[in-house]
C-alpha positions as CSV (number, residue, x, y, z in Angstrom):
1,M,0.0,0.0,0.0
2,G,1.5,3.3,-1.1
3,P,1.9,6.3,1.1
4,T,-1.2,8.1,-0.5
5,H,-3.4,5.0,-0.6
6,R,-6.1,4.9,2.1
7,T,-8.2,1.8,3.0
8,S,-12.0,2.2,3.0
9,L,-11.8,2.1,6.8
10,Q,-9.4,5.1,6.8
11,Q,-11.7,7.0,4.5
12,G,-14.6,6.6,6.8
13,L,-16.1,3.8,4.7
14,A,-15.9,0.8,7.0
15,N,-17.2,-2.5,5.8
16,V,-17.9,-1.5,2.3
17,A,-19.8,-4.4,0.7
18,Q,-20.1,-3.3,-2.9
19,R,-22.8,-5.8,-3.7
20,P,-22.7,-7.0,-7.3
21,D,-26.5,-7.1,-7.4
22,R,-26.8,-3.4,-6.6
23,V,-26.1,-0.1,-8.3
24,Y,-24.9,2.7,-5.9
25,V,-26.3,6.2,-6.5
26,T,-25.9,9.5,-4.8
27,T,-27.5,12.9,-5.1
28,N,-24.2,14.6,-4.2
29,R,-22.0,15.1,-7.2
30,N,-18.8,15.4,-5.0
31,V,-19.5,12.2,-3.3
32,A,-20.2,10.6,-6.7
33,W,-16.7,12.0,-7.8
34,A,-15.1,10.5,-4.6
35,F,-16.5,7.1,-5.3
36,A,-15.6,7.1,-8.9
37,S,-12.0,8.2,-8.2
38,N,-11.7,5.4,-5.6
39,W,-13.0,2.7,-8.1
40,L,-10.8,-0.4,-8.1
41,A,-10.0,-1.8,-11.5
42,P,-9.6,-5.6,-12.0
43,D,-5.9,-5.1,-12.3
44,G,-5.7,-3.5,-8.8
45,R,-5.3,0.2,-10.0
46,R,-7.5,2.9,-8.4
47,G,-9.3,5.6,-10.4
48,G,-10.9,5.6,-13.7
49,G,-14.5,5.1,-12.4
50,G,-17.3,6.9,-14.3
51,L,-19.6,9.7,-13.5
52,Y,-23.2,9.2,-14.7
53,L,-26.6,10.9,-14.4
54,V,-29.1,8.1,-13.9
55,E,-32.8,7.4,-13.3
56,T,-34.1,4.7,-11.0
57,T,-37.7,3.8,-10.1
58,S,-36.9,2.2,-6.8
59,Y,-34.1,2.6,-4.3
60,E,-33.2,2.1,-0.6
61,P,-30.5,3.5,1.7
62,D,-27.0,2.4,0.9
63,E,-26.2,-0.2,3.7
64,D,-22.6,1.0,3.8
65,M,-23.2,4.7,4.0
66,L,-26.0,5.0,6.6
67,S,-24.4,8.2,8.0
68,L,-25.2,9.7,4.5
69,R,-28.5,8.0,4.0
70,D,-30.1,11.2,2.9
71,E,-27.8,11.3,-0.1
72,N,-26.6,7.7,-0.9
73,F,-28.7,4.9,-2.1
74,Q,-28.6,1.4,-3.6
75,C,-30.9,0.1,-6.2
76,V,-31.4,-3.1,-8.3
77,E,-31.0,-1.2,-11.5
78,A,-30.6,2.4,-12.9
79,T,-30.8,3.8,-16.4
80,V,-27.9,5.9,-17.5
81,I,-29.2,9.2,-18.9
82,L,-25.9,11.0,-19.4
83,T,-22.2,9.9,-19.1
84,A,-20.0,12.7,-17.5
85,G,-16.6,11.0,-18.0
86,T,-14.1,9.3,-15.8
87,V,-12.0,10.6,-12.9
88,K,-8.4,10.1,-11.7
89,Y,-7.6,8.7,-8.2
90,D,-7.0,11.4,-5.7
91,A,-6.8,10.1,-2.1
92,R,-6.6,13.5,-0.4
93,R,-9.7,14.8,-2.3
94,I,-11.6,11.6,-1.6
95,H,-10.9,11.8,2.1
96,R,-11.9,15.6,2.2
97,I,-15.1,15.1,0.2
98,I,-16.4,12.2,2.4
99,G,-15.3,13.9,5.6
100,D,-17.1,17.1,4.6
101,A,-20.2,15.3,3.6
102,T,-20.4,13.4,6.8
103,A,-19.7,16.4,8.9
104,R,-22.4,18.5,7.1
105,L,-25.0,15.8,7.6
106,E,-24.0,15.4,11.3
107,R,-24.5,19.0,11.8
108,A,-27.9,18.9,10.1
109,K,-29.0,16.1,12.4
110,R,-28.0,18.2,15.4
111,G,-30.4,21.0,14.2
112,H,-27.7,23.2,12.4
113,H,-29.6,23.7,9.1
114,S,-26.7,24.9,7.0
115,L,-26.3,22.1,4.6
């Protein structure tokens, strides 16, 4: 593991399941970028994941991201409406985005309405 590589646990993503029978979606473009950036290719390289605008008819909270349950969902299928490209791996930006999103939602839960 290189010096800039962080495990899912270090990124605040403990026990990430990545079920092959689910599509993972978010309403937060920055969070989508973070997950696309952290995509793991079959050859072990990180990055190169795609950003997509999708439609889905049915979804449920993402089991792995319950702290971000108002933004992150899993579904059986989604229809791609627009492909927005691929993103490079950037561990620092991933960590910052996920940390910021989690902190923002925690503040909202405590009654601070500045999302």
